[in-house]
C-alpha positions as CSV (number, residue, x, y, z in Angstrom):
1,M,147.4,-25.8,46.9
2,G,148.3,-27.0,50.5
3,S,146.2,-24.6,52.1
4,V,143.0,-25.0,50.0
5,G,143.6,-28.8,50.2
6,K,143.8,-29.0,54.3
7,L,140.6,-26.9,54.3
8,V,138.6,-29.3,52.1
9,M,139.9,-32.1,53.5
10,G,138.9,-30.8,56.7
11,T,135.2,-30.4,55.4
12,I,135.3,-33.8,54.2
13,L,136.6,-35.3,57.2
14,I,133.7,-33.8,58.8
15,F,131.2,-35.5,56.5
16,A,133.0,-38.8,56.7
17,K,131.8,-40.5,59.8
18,T,133.2,-43.5,58.9
19,I,136.2,-45.7,59.7
20,G,139.6,-43.9,60.3
21,A,141.4,-45.5,57.6
22,L,138.8,-43.7,55.2
23,K,139.6,-40.4,56.6
24,V,143.6,-41.0,56.2
25,F,142.9,-42.1,52.7
26,A,140.9,-38.9,51.9
27,W,143.4,-36.8,53.4
28,H,146.5,-38.3,51.5
29,V,143.9,-37.9,48.0
30,G,143.7,-34.2,48.8
31,H,147.6,-33.7,49.2
32,E,148.6,-36.2,46.5
33,L,150.5,-38.3,48.9
34,L,149.7,-41.3,47.5
35,P,152.7,-43.8,46.1
36,T,151.9,-43.8,42.2
37,N,154.8,-44.6,39.8
38,A,155.1,-41.2,39.0
39,K,155.8,-40.0,42.3
40,I,157.8,-42.8,43.2
41,S,160.3,-42.0,40.1
42,S,160.5,-38.7,41.0
43,I,162.6,-39.9,44.1
44,R,164.1,-43.3,42.9
45,Q,166.0,-43.6,39.6
46,N,165.4,-45.9,37.2
47,F,162.0,-46.6,38.3
48,K,159.2,-47.0,35.6
49,R,156.4,-44.0,35.7
50,D,154.0,-45.9,33.5
51,C,150.5,-47.3,34.6
52,P,150.7,-50.8,35.9
53,R,147.1,-51.3,34.9
54,C,146.6,-49.8,31.4
55,G,150.2,-49.1,30.3
56,A,149.9,-45.3,30.1
57,S,153.5,-43.4,30.2
58,V,152.8,-41.6,33.3
59,E,150.9,-42.7,36.2
60,T,149.7,-39.6,38.1
61,L,147.3,-39.7,41.0
62,I,144.4,-38.3,39.0
63,H,145.1,-41.2,36.5
64,A,145.2,-44.0,39.3
65,L,142.3,-42.7,40.7
66,K,139.8,-41.4,37.9
67,D,141.7,-41.5,34.2
68,C,142.9,-45.4,34.2
69,P,140.2,-47.3,32.2
70,I,139.8,-49.7,35.0
71,A,139.5,-46.8,37.4
72,R,137.0,-45.2,35.5
73,A,135.0,-48.4,35.0
74,I,135.0,-48.7,39.1
75,L,133.6,-45.2,39.2
76,T,131.0,-45.6,36.4
77,L,129.6,-48.6,38.3
78,G,129.8,-47.0,41.6
79,G,127.4,-44.3,40.3
80,L,129.5,-41.2,39.7
81,D,128.4,-38.1,38.3
82,G,128.9,-38.1,34.8
83,R,129.8,-34.3,35.0
84,L,133.2,-35.3,37.2
85,L,134.1,-38.6,35.3
86,N,133.8,-36.5,31.9
87,K,135.7,-33.3,33.4
88,D,139.7,-33.3,32.8
89,Y,141.7,-32.5,35.9
90,S,145.1,-31.9,36.9
91,C,145.1,-32.8,40.1
92,C,142.5,-34.8,42.8
93,I,141.7,-31.8,45.1
94,D,140.2,-29.8,41.8
95,C,137.9,-33.1,41.3
96,I,137.5,-33.3,44.7
97,K,136.0,-29.7,45.2
98,D,133.8,-29.9,42.1
99,A,132.5,-32.8,43.8
100,M,131.5,-31.2,47.0
101,R,129.7,-28.7,44.9
102,L,127.6,-31.2,43.1
103,L,127.2,-34.1,45.8
104,D,125.3,-34.1,48.8
105,K,127.4,-35.4,52.4
106,K,126.1,-38.8,51.7
107,A,127.1,-38.9,48.3
108,I,130.7,-37.4,48.9
109,V,131.3,-40.0,51.6
110,D,130.3,-42.8,48.8
111,F,132.7,-41.2,46.3
112,I,135.5,-40.9,48.7
113,T,135.0,-44.9,49.1
114,T,134.8,-45.8,45.6
115,L,138.1,-43.9,45.1
116,W,139.6,-45.9,48.1
117,N,137.9,-49.1,46.5
118,S,139.7,-48.1,43.0
119,W,143.1,-47.1,44.8
120,N,143.0,-50.8,46.4
121,N,142.3,-52.5,43.2
122,R,145.5,-50.8,41.8
123,K,147.3,-52.0,44.8
124,N,146.2,-55.4,44.2
125,Y,147.2,-55.4,41.0
126,V,150.9,-54.4,41.6
127,F,151.1,-57.0,44.0
128,H,149.5,-59.7,42.0
129,E,151.9,-58.7,39.1
130,M,154.8,-59.0,41.6
131,G,153.8,-62.7,42.8
132,E,152.4,-64.3,39.6
133,A,151.4,-63.6,35.7
134,I,148.0,-63.8,35.1
135,K,147.3,-66.9,33.0
136,R,145.2,-66.6,29.9
137,D,145.3,-69.5,28.3
138,S,142.3,-72.1,27.6
139,E,142.0,-73.4,31.3
140,D,141.2,-69.9,32.2
141,K,138.0,-68.3,32.6
142,L,137.1,-64.5,33.2
143,Y,134.0,-62.8,34.0
144,A,132.6,-59.3,32.5
145,I,130.5,-57.6,34.9
146,V,128.4,-55.0,33.2
147,S,126.0,-52.2,34.8
148,N,124.5,-49.5,33.4
149,D,121.9,-46.7,33.7
150,K,120.1,-44.8,31.0
151,N,123.0,-43.5,28.8
152,R,126.1,-44.9,30.5
153,F,127.8,-48.4,30.6
154,G,130.6,-49.6,32.8
155,V,132.6,-53.4,32.2
156,I,134.8,-55.1,34.7
157,V,136.6,-57.8,33.8
158,S,137.9,-60.4,36.3
159,D,139.4,-63.6,36.6
160,S,138.2,-66.6,38.7
161,N,139.9,-65.7,41.9
162,P,138.2,-62.6,41.4
163,F,141.1,-60.3,40.7
164,V,140.4,-57.5,38.2
165,I,142.5,-57.7,35.3
166,G,140.7,-55.3,33.2
167,G,137.5,-52.7,32.4
168,G,135.9,-49.7,30.6
169,C,133.3,-47.5,30.5
170,G,131.5,-45.1,27.9
171,F,128.6,-42.7,27.7
172,K,126.0,-42.2,25.0
173,D,124.3,-38.7,24.5
174,E,120.7,-40.1,24.3
175,K,118.3,-42.0,26.4
176,M,118.0,-45.5,25.5
177,M,116.1,-48.4,26.8
178,A,117.8,-51.0,29.4
179,N,118.6,-53.4,26.7
180,W,120.4,-51.4,24.6
181,A,122.2,-49.5,27.4
182,E,123.2,-53.4,28.6
183,L,124.1,-54.3,24.9
184,Y,126.7,-51.5,24.6
185,G,128.4,-52.7,27.8
186,V,128.4,-56.3,26.5
187,E,130.0,-54.9,23.2
188,E,132.5,-53.2,25.5
189,S,133.3,-56.3,27.1
190,L,133.7,-58.6,24.4
191,K,136.5,-56.3,22.7
192,I,138.4,-56.4,26.3
193,A,137.7,-60.2,26.2
194,C,139.8,-60.6,22.7
195,S,142.0,-58.2,23.6
196,L,143.1,-60.1,26.5
197,N,143.1,-63.2,24.4
198,I,140.8,-64.9,26.6
199,A,139.8,-68.3,25.8
200,N,136.8,-68.9,27.8
201,A,134.6,-66.1,28.9
202,I,131.3,-65.7,31.1
203,F,129.5,-62.6,30.2
204,E,127.3,-61.5,33.5
205,T,124.7,-58.9,33.1
206,D,121.5,-58.0,35.2
207,C,119.5,-57.5,32.6
208,T,117.4,-61.0,32.0
209,S,115.2,-60.0,28.9
210,L,118.8,-58.7,27.1
211,A,120.4,-62.4,28.2
212,N,117.8,-64.3,26.9
213,R,117.7,-62.3,23.7
214,I,121.5,-63.1,23.2
215,K,120.8,-66.8,24.1
216,K,118.2,-66.9,21.2
217,R,119.9,-64.4,18.8
218,M,119.9,-66.6,16.1
219,E,116.2,-66.7,16.1
220,D,115.5,-63.1,16.7
221,I,114.6,-61.0,13.6
222,T,114.1,-57.7,15.3
223,I,116.6,-54.5,15.1
224,I,118.4,-55.2,18.3
225,G,118.9,-59.1,17.5
226,H,120.6,-58.0,14.5
227,C,123.0,-55.8,16.3
228,I,123.5,-58.7,19.0
229,N,124.5,-61.2,16.1
230,E,126.7,-58.7,14.5
231,S,128.4,-57.9,18.0
232,F,128.8,-61.8,18.7
233,K,130.6,-62.4,15.3
234,T,134.0,-61.4,17.3
235,T,133.1,-64.5,19.6
236,E,134.6,-66.6,16.8
237,M,137.9,-65.9,18.3
238,L,136.9,-67.3,21.7
239,N,136.7,-70.8,22.3
240,N,133.6,-70.8,25.0
241,V,131.4,-68.1,25.4
242,V,128.5,-68.2,28.2
243,V,126.1,-65.1,29.2
244,N,124.4,-65.5,32.3
């Protein structure tokens, strides 16, 4: 894999006319050199191998950058091609090789940049946990940011700092109106809010019509209005919910 990795990453370095740090990051990804918990545990006894963000039993590099729910949410919001996001890979170099076959030069640079952002989120999470535990009491307000296109949605949940503490994404094998795609994202964010025991939550969506429907859901007798009311029954577990 070493020679293939050098060849592929060499090509990426030609494409990536950006700052040196991004080039170095791409090289480290291609050679599986980033310090994930699984890699550290292989050289350090009694070191936990699990993912610090989602709790998966083993945090490999492909898990940290692609398969962790928060990483998948970041990639989804970054517009990653669904064929790359849905395919299973054993190592990052295989994913990068597929990306180079599917994406143009600019999209490759954007892809590596999104991976970089995902890795930085992972590092920030580890450092945040080392410094101070995340507070989830009634005084803490968390924000859910929802984005989507025709048939996929992504959710990132962050606190008021803002610091990402959760996320998720999903796909629907059908074309749909923006309102419905956004509603799936809001439903996912409601589930995450309840799972994190969030007392006060602000849900942000860039779909104004859906935000207005949610605010007036008690008066909405349409099919989507009924679905909105069913979804928001879970908010009874929350003290305060605001939709923007």
